[in-house]
N, C-alpha and C positions, 0 to 999 in steps of 0.2 A: 744188151742183156744176150747171153748166150742161148741158142735155141735149148728149149726144155721140153720134156715130154712127163705126163703125168700118167701113171698107170694106178687105176682104182681096182680094190678087190671087193667082190661081193660074196655072199653065200649062197647056197641053193635058194634059199627062201627069198633074198633080196636081188637076186640076180635081174629078173624080169624088170624091177623098178630100175635099176642101174641102166639097162639096155634102154628104155624109155627115156632116162635122162639123156642118154647118148644122143638119141635121135632128136631130142628138143634142142639140146644145145647145137648140133650140127645143123638144124634148119633155122635157128633164131639168131646165131651169131656167127662171127668170121671164124671162131674156133673149130678146127677139125678134130672130130671126135668118132672112134670107131669100137665096137664091140670086139672083144678078143675071146680066146679060149680060156677055159678054167673059171668062169664067172669072172672075167677081167674086162676093164675098157681102157682105152687109150685116149688121152686127149692131148692135142699138140696147140697150146696157146700162142698167139700171135706176140704178144708183149706181156710187160710185167703185171698190167691191169688185168688182162685175161687170166695170167697164172694166179693172182689173188682172187679173182672171182671163181675160177674152177675149184680152188683149194678150199674156197668158203662154203660153197654149195656141197661139196663132197662131205666137208666136217659137219655142216647142218644136218645132212641127211645120216650121218653115221658111217661112211664108208672109210675103211682104211684105204691108204694111198701112200705112194712115193713119188717123189720128183727126181729125175734123172736128166743128164745131159743127152740130148739129142745127138745121134751120130749122121 
């Protein structure tokens, strides 16, 4: 699998929850995750299983996101 990055978008109201999710994912998994500017967060899944996991969590929590090739 080519390296992927997931960029999640929150709103003003949901940004705090997204940033908490970033912290939990970074602490409890091998997935690198960082808060970003403009109510966004960036996730760097290690493999396709991590990719599916992050996508499912973000979908379940109602966050919009995009998956892009990492450079």
